[in-house]
N, C-alpha and C positions, 0 to 999 in steps of 0.2 A: 104459495106452495101448490104444486100441481096435484090433481086428483090421484094420478098414478103414484106419486111419492107418498101422499097421505095414506094410501092403502098399504104401501110397502114399508113405511117407516116402522110400524110395530115389529115387523119381522127383523129388520136391520138392527133395531135397538134391543131386541131380545138376544142378539148374538154378541160375543166378544167383539170389541171395537175393531181389532185388526182383522178378525174373520169377516166382519161386515164390510170392511174396506176391500178385502180380496173378492168378496162376492160382488161388490159393485163394479169392480174391474171386469169380472166375468160377464156381468149383465151388459156392459158396454160392448165387449167383444162379440157378444151374441146378437147385437142389434136390437135389443129389447126396448131401447129408449128412442122414441121418434124424434126426428130432427125438428128444430124450430123452423117454421115456415116463413114467418115475416122477416123482411129485410131490416137491418138496423136503421134507426132514424138518422138522416144525414147530419143533424145537429150534433151528433156524437162523434163525427169523424175528426181525426186530427193526424198531423204528421209529427212524429216524435223520433228523434235521432235517426232521421232519414227513412223511417218506415211509416206506411199509411195504415193507421189503425181504424177499423170500422166502428169500434166503440172503445172506451178507455178501460173496460172491465175485463181483466184477465184472470186466469186460474194460476194460483201460485204453485211453486214447486212443492213437492211433498206428496201430492196425490198420485201422479203418474211417474213413479220413480224411474222406470225403465223405458219410458216412451212407448208403452204397449198399446195405448188407445188414443193416439193423437187424432185420428180421423173421426171416431165417434164423438170425442170431446168437442171437436170443432163445430159440431152440429147443434150444440146445446145453447148457443147464444153468447159464447165468450168472444171478446174482441181479440184475444191472443191467449196462448197456452205456454206455460213454462214447465218443462219436464226435468226430472231429476229429484234430488241431487245424485249425480253420477260420479263415482270414484274410478280411478284407473283400473283397479282390480275388484272383482266381486267380493262382497263381505256380507256376513249374516246380520250385522248390527248387534244391538244389546239384547240381553236375555228377555224373554217374555214372562209376564205381560209387560207391555211397554207403551200402550195407548190407553188413556183413561177418559171416558166421557164425564163431564161435570154438568149434568143436565140442569141442576139448580142455578148454575152460573152461566149457562149458555157458552160453555168453554170446553177445551180439551187440554190435557197434559200429555205430551209424548216424549219419550226418550228412545226413539228408534235407533239412532246412531248410524245414519247413512246406510241403511240396508239396501243393497241394490246388486244388480248382476254384472256390473262393470261396463267399461267403455265399449267393448266389442259388441255386446248385446244391444246396448243403446244405439250405437252407430247403425247396426243392421235395422233396427226399428225406425230410426229417423229416415233412413234411406228408402224404406218401403212406404212412407206416408204418401197419400194422394191429395189430401186437402191443401188448397192454396193459402190457407190462413197463416198468420204469423205464429211461429213457434220458437221459443227460446230454449237453450240448453243450460241447465243449472249445474255447475261444476263443484265437486267436493274433493276432499283429500282422504286417503285411507287412514284408518286409525293407527296402523302400525308403520306408516310411512316414515322414512328417515329424512325426507326432503319434501315437505308438503307443498312448498312453492312449485316444485317440479311437477307435482301431481296436477296442479292447475294448468301448467304449461302443456302437459300431455293431454289433458281434457280439451283444451282449446285447439290443439293440433288435430285431434280426432273429430270433434263435433262442430267446430266453427264452419267447416265446409258444408255441413248438412243442416245447420240451423240458421235462423234469421238474426239471432243475437246470442251472446253468451253471458251468463251471470256467474260471477265468482262469489261463492258462498263461504264467507269466513265467520259466519255468525251463528252457526248451530251450537247450542249449548251442550249437545250430547256427544261430542267428540272432544275428549280431554285436550286442553291446550289450544284448540283451534282459534278461540277468540283472542288469543295473544297476537294474532296477525292484525288486530286493530291498532297495535302500537305504532308510533310514528315511523321508527326505523324499519320495522318489519313490513309495514304497509307500503312504504316508499320502495323498498326492494322488490316486493311482490308486483306492484304496479309497473315498475321499470321492466321486470322480466316479461310481464304480459304484453306491455307495449312493444317490446322488442320482438316477441313471438308473432304478434299481429303484423308487424312490419315485414318480417320474414315471409309470412304466409302470403301477404299481398304482393310482395316482390316475386313470389313464385307463381303468381297468376290468379290467386283467389281474390274475389271482390272484397272490398273492405266491409267490416261488420262492427256493430256496436259492442262495447264491453261495459257491462254493468257490475256494480259491487253491491252485495246484499249485506247490510250491517245489522248489528244488534240494537235493541232498544235500551239496554242497560249500560249506558255510556256516561262518562263524566263530561263536563263542559270542555275540558282540555282534549278529551278523545274526539269530540265532535269538531272542534277547531282543527285538530290535526288531520282528520279524515277529509274535511272540506278543503284544506290547503293542498293535500296530496291529490285529491280528485281534480282540482283545478290545474295543478302543476302538470299532471300526466294526461290532461284532456280526457278524463273519463267521460263516457257517453251518458251514464245515468247511475243513480243510486236507488236501491230498493230499501224502503224504510217501513217496516222493519221485520226482523225475524221474531220468533217467540221470546218471551221474557222468563228469566229465572226468578223474578220477584213474585211475591204473593200478596196482592192487595188484601187488606184486613176484612173486606166485605165478602170474601168467598165463603160459600155455604157448604159446598160439597166435601165429603170425607176424603176425596182424592186430592184435595188441595195440598196435602202433605207429601204427595208423590214427587220424586225428583224428575226433572225434565223441563221442557219448555212449555209455557202456558200460552194458549191462543184463544181467540174468541172475544166475547164482550169485555172481559176484564182488561184486555190489551188495548182497547179502543183509545182511551185518553192518553195512555203512555205513548203509543205510537204516533198519535196526533201531535203531541208535544214535541217529540223528536223530529217529526216532519217539519214543523214550523221552524225549529232551531236550525235544521240543515238548509232549509230554503233561505233563511237569512244569512247563514254562514257562507253559502255559495253565491249569494247575491242573485239568486234566481237564474244563474248561468248554466246550471246542469239540470236536466230533466229528472224529476223525482217520481218514483212509483210508491204510492201509499198502500200499505198492507197492515192488517191487524184490526179485527173487530168490525169490519165493514159488513153490515147486514141489511141495510135499507138504502133507498135512494137518497134519503136525507144524510145518512152517514157518508155516502159516496160523494155527494156534492160538497159537503163540509170539508172532506179531505182534499178535493180539487181546489176549492177556494182557499184552502190553507197553503197550497203550493204544489200539489201533486198533478203531474200531467197525465199519469195513468194510475190504475188501481189494480190490486190483486186480492183475491179471497180464496178461502178453502173451508174453514170451519163453518161458515154460513151455509155452504153446500151440504154439510152433514146435517144441520138442523133444519134447513129450509128447502132442501131438495136440489136436484140437478139443474133446474132451470132458473136458479136464483140470479145468475148474471143477466139473463134475458129480462127478468122482471125488474131488476134494479136499473138496467139500461133504459127501459121504457119510463120508469119513474123519474130518472134524471133528466130525460128529454123534456118531460112535462114541466119539471121544476125550472129548467133553464128558460123555457119560453115564458113561463109565468113571471120570472124575475127579469125579463127583458133582454136576455142574451140571444144572439143569433148563431153562436158557435160555442162549443165547450171550451175552446182555447181562450176565449175572452174572459172566462171566469177563473182561470188558473192563478192562484196566489193573491186574489183581490182582498182576502181577509188577513194577509200577512204582509204588511207594509215593509219595504226594505229600507 
């Protein structure tokens, strides 16, 4: 943890969690956080779905919902950034309070409900970014939409020309009915429409772009098999595993464990790791996976990579360990790779999950 964050953390934690989040966005906009000066270690470089990543450690969607601070975030040591989720039309989300810190569990519960300013605002922000780093657009559906699949099509049409990749988020637990899109028929129809939309965009002159799907951790074995089959059939470029969980492990100590919403942080670690391994096997390692959920240390990160993840994302760790956590984890992973005899991070992908 940086000295700067160690000094600022008591202030942030004295505030309501959502107020603290908004304050951190303002701090980034104001340029208060100095950029990481050291270059990423070459051992961390990889090419995944056609993009060159300087490190595998990215920022997950949920922090920069409206793509407001893409340039400042790019200076904190992330290998890539994912903005959103963005819905076609602005929506306020669920009633407050809707974010709860669980300090005793190193976790967070949120039930934000895709609060964002809509596609037009996000597109303007994506267009104004100056950083050359990799940025993805995470797409959501409006709560009151009568055709949620069309919402994802609209998002792709608007943001794919401005982002390096797009993620289709069907796994938020805070939009009623959204997770039903994990079902076999619904998912096949959704991926078919997205595949057709991408073909139309490319035919119109847009360069091809990766499509990723962000899935829930709360899945049955049949769900996982159906998702893997659909992902392979429609040549999906990647799977993000996973979003927050609606489950509540018995070990939780915080009083906020009873709050409705998605749980992230340390308690999600083993759940997400298990789903990652299952999906790596189910896809026979043919589709790049992004591991998310409870990644806090270099050891966590390398474990997820060796389980089958080509890339990683984090968010809750930034709340508890500060804005430079991705940079710190990256340095640690580079040391571990060399210590274990690897010359490249790609050599370690999936070694602990035999196919």
